[in-house]
N, C-alpha and C positions, 0 to 999 in steps of 0.2 A: 526645499520642502523638508520639514522635520517629521520623518515617518516614525510612528510609535514603535518602540522597541519590543515588538510582539512576534511570537512564532505561532502561526495558525496550523492546526493539525486536525485530522479526522477524529472527532470525539465520539462519545463523551469521555470523561476522565477514566483511565484504566484500559483504554484500547491498546492494541499492539502499536499503533501509530503514535500514541501518547508516549509509550515507553521508548520507541525509537527516537522521538523528538528529544526526550530527556537525555538519551545516549548521545545524540548528535550535537546538542548544544548545552553548555553548562547552564544549570538552572538559575544560579544566582545572577540577579541583574536583569533577567528577561521574564516577560510575561508569556505564559503558554495559554493560548486561546483555543478551546475546543470548538469545532464546527460540526454541523449536523450531517454534512455530506462532503464528498471529495470536491464537488463543484464549488462549495462554499469556501474551501481553502484557496482555490484559484481566484475566486472573487475577492477575498481578503487581500491577497498579495497584489493583484492587478489594480485594486482601488486604493492602495496605500494604507490599508487598515493594519496590515502586518508587514514586517520587513522580510520575513521568510515563511515558507510553508513546508509541511511534511506530508507526503501522500504515499500510499502503497502502490507499487508498480508491478511486482512479480512475485510469485510464490514458487519455490522449488518443486512442489508436488503438483499444484493445480494450475500453474501457468500464469499468464499475464492478467493484470487487472484492467479490463477493457475500458472502464470509465475513465481511468487516468490517461490511457493512451488516446482516447477520443478528445479529451480536454487539451492534451498537448498538441495533437494534430490541428485542433481549433479550426474546423472547416468554416464556422460562422464568423470567425475573426473577432471573437469576444476577448481573447487573451493575447493580443499582439506582442506584449512585452515580456511574457513569461518564458523563462529558460530554466533548465536544470543546472544547479551549481554544486551538487554533491550527492552522495548515496550512502545509505546505511543498511547493513544486514542485521537481521534480528532473528534469533532462534524462537520459533513459534511452538509452544507446548500447549495444546488445547486441553481443556477440562470440561466435564459436564457439570454444570452448576444448577442448583435447585434446592428443593426442600425434601428431606426424607419423609416417607410416609409415617414414620413413628414419632415425629416431632409434634408437640401439642400446639394448638392455635395460640395459646398465651405466650409461648416461647417465640413464635414468629412475630407477634405484634409488640414484643418487649423491646426490640431493637438490639438484643444481645447477639453477638456474632457466634455462630456455631463452632464447637470445639474443633471440628475437622479442618476449618480454615487455617488454624494454627498448628495442625498436626500432620505434616507431610508424610509421616510414617504410619498413618492409620491403616487398619487391616484392609486387606484386599489386594490381589495381584495387580501389577501395573497394567493400565489400559482396560481393566474390567471394572464393573460397578462395585463400589464398596458396600452398598446397601441395595435393597430391592428398588428397582425403578419401574415396576409394573404400573404404578399409579400415574406415570407421566403421559399426558394426553396431547401436549403441544410443545414443540421444540422451536426455539428462536436461534438464529445466527446469521452472520453475514454470508452471502452466497459462496464466497471463496472457501469457507470452512467446510461446507458439505463435502466437497470433493477431496478434502484432506483427511476426512474421517469416515470414509465410505465403509470400511470393514466393520468398525464399531457400530455404526448406524444400522447396517444390514444384519448384524448379529443380535443387537440388544434392543433396537428401537424401530423394528420393522412396522410399517403401518401408522406410525405416529405422525401427526400433522406437522409439516415444516413451514415456518414463516420466515421469510427473508427480512433482515434488518439492515440498517445503514452501517452498522459496525457490530463487532462482537460484544463490546461493552454496552451498547444500546440493548442488545439481546439480554444481557444480565439485568439491566435496568427494568426491562419489561417483565422478566421473570420475578424479580423482587416485588413488583407491584401486584402480582397475582396472588390474592389472598387465599385462593383454593389450594395452592401448593401443588398443582398438577402440571405446571409449566416447568421447563428446563431450558438452559442455554448452553451452547458451545461457546466458551469464552476463555478468559485467562485467569490465572491465579490472582493476579492483581485486581481483576474485576470482582472476584469473590470477596476480597477484603473491602473494596469500595462499597459494594452493595449488600454486604452481610449475608452472603449465600453459602450454602454448604457445598463442598466438593463431593459430588456423587461418584465421579470417576476422574482419574488424572492420567494425562499422557495418552489421550485417545486418538491422536493423529497416527496415520499409518506408518510414517517414517520418522525415525529418531533425529535425522538430520533435516527436518522440515524447517526451512528458512523463508523469510519474506524480505524482499529488497524494497527499500523506500527511497524515493527521490526527494531531495531538498530543492525547493524552487524559489526563485526570486524574480524581480523585474530586471530586464536588461538595463545596463547603465545606471543601476541603483547606486546610492551612496555606498562608500566602502563599508564592508560588513565587519562587525566586531567578532563574527564567528570565524576565526582564522583557520581552524583545523580543516574543514572540508574544502576551503577555497585557496589554501596555501599552494603557491606554485613551486614545485620541487620535483626532482627526478627528470626522467627523459619523456619524450612524447609517448612512448609505449606504456607509461604509467598513467595515461589519461584515456578517458572515453569521451566520445562526442555523440550527439543525437540530431537527426534531421527527419523531417517528414516530407514526402514528395508524392506527387501524382504524375503518372506517365501519360503520354499521348495515346489516343485510341488507334493504335496501328500495330501490326505484327512486329514483334521483336523489340518493342519500346522498353519493356522492363529489362531485357537483356542488355540493351544499350546503356541504361542507367547503371546497372551493376558493373558493367565493364569499365565505367569511369573509376570506380573504387579500385578495381584490379590494376588498371593502368597507372594509378598513382601509388600502388603498393600499400593500400589501406586494407586492413583486416577487419571484415565485418564480424560482429559478435551476435547479432540477432536481427531478424526482419519480422515485423508484425504487420499483418494486413487488416485494415479497417475500411468499412464502407465510406466512400468519400462524401456522401450526402448530396452530390451534384446530379447524379443520375443512377438508375438501377444498374448494378453490376459494375460500377466504377469504383475504384479503390484508392485509398491512400496507404502508402507504405511508410511505416515508422522504422527507421534504420539506425541501429547503434553500431559504432565502430571504434576501433582503437586509434587514438591520435589526438593531438593538441592543436587547436586553431591559433596560429601565431598572429601577432599584431599586423604583420605584413608578410606576404609570401607564404611559403610552406606548402606541404602536400595537401593539407585539408582545404586551405583557401583555393588552391588550384583546382582541386576536385569540385568544390562548390561552383566555381566559375564554369567548369566544363559541364556540370550537371544542368546548369541553366540553359545550355544549348540543346539538350536532348530530352528534358522533361517539361511537363506543362507548368508545374509549380514546385518550388522547393522552399522549405522553411527551416531556418536554423533554430535548434532547440537547446543548445547549450553544450558546455564542456566541463568536465570535472575530473578530479583525481580519483582513480578507481580504488575501491577498498578491498577488492577480491579479484 
């Protein structure tokens, strides 16, 4: 099957995921296809519409992206072939985008980009509004962004209505479409350029080292990828990460038994995420990331997977990749 040379990502254009996709894959020769939600990225890859997908999985300030974890765990079996094949880290610098109260309606409808978009040294201390934002009545952003900008929101936008969006760039898009000028978005500098919005405040995230990690996904046994960098096999097994999802049996000590398998095979766990299994109330799936490379034959990871099959109810292999950090 000749799969289109496309990379699906959480759109629209200008999202942090879009920027991560551009960083992960060379732009020339590939088509970048924005998707309306994370699920749509999985659909595109599973259905051979795209050869690769890029999705956010974790933020250093606000934690895991649950939608991505749930789709990877795939309780309903909709994405049996999806695996992780790489990761990208991206510095997330949030801005408050909108329209200043002093700008005229004719300027907003003319399509001209505001001067502050191209002036990163505009007046105003870092992380505080450059202009008055008392006119803002509605604020759009992705749910992950709220937790990354708590101090700014509690200080300057207390009581303002918050509306969740599928991405930060979608938040900017909705703000740009509001002719009243009373909406604002927590989004990126890139989205300000794309949607012609003014930067009302820059660097409003609480931590300067705010980073988001993105997974690169593909279908298992897909045709050899032209994207060599994230899938290149080099280094030792400690240079790789692997991912599995498992559900344990409903009995005392079952989770301890599962974790002991990793210990017995000298495998270092780097994270354990708990998600509802969807099979029964208070029954959970554990998404486990660990250091190690799954060999073609043998190896500690394969042996651990075999032993896990004896002590858990279900285990799903979710991929292996060269770690970037």
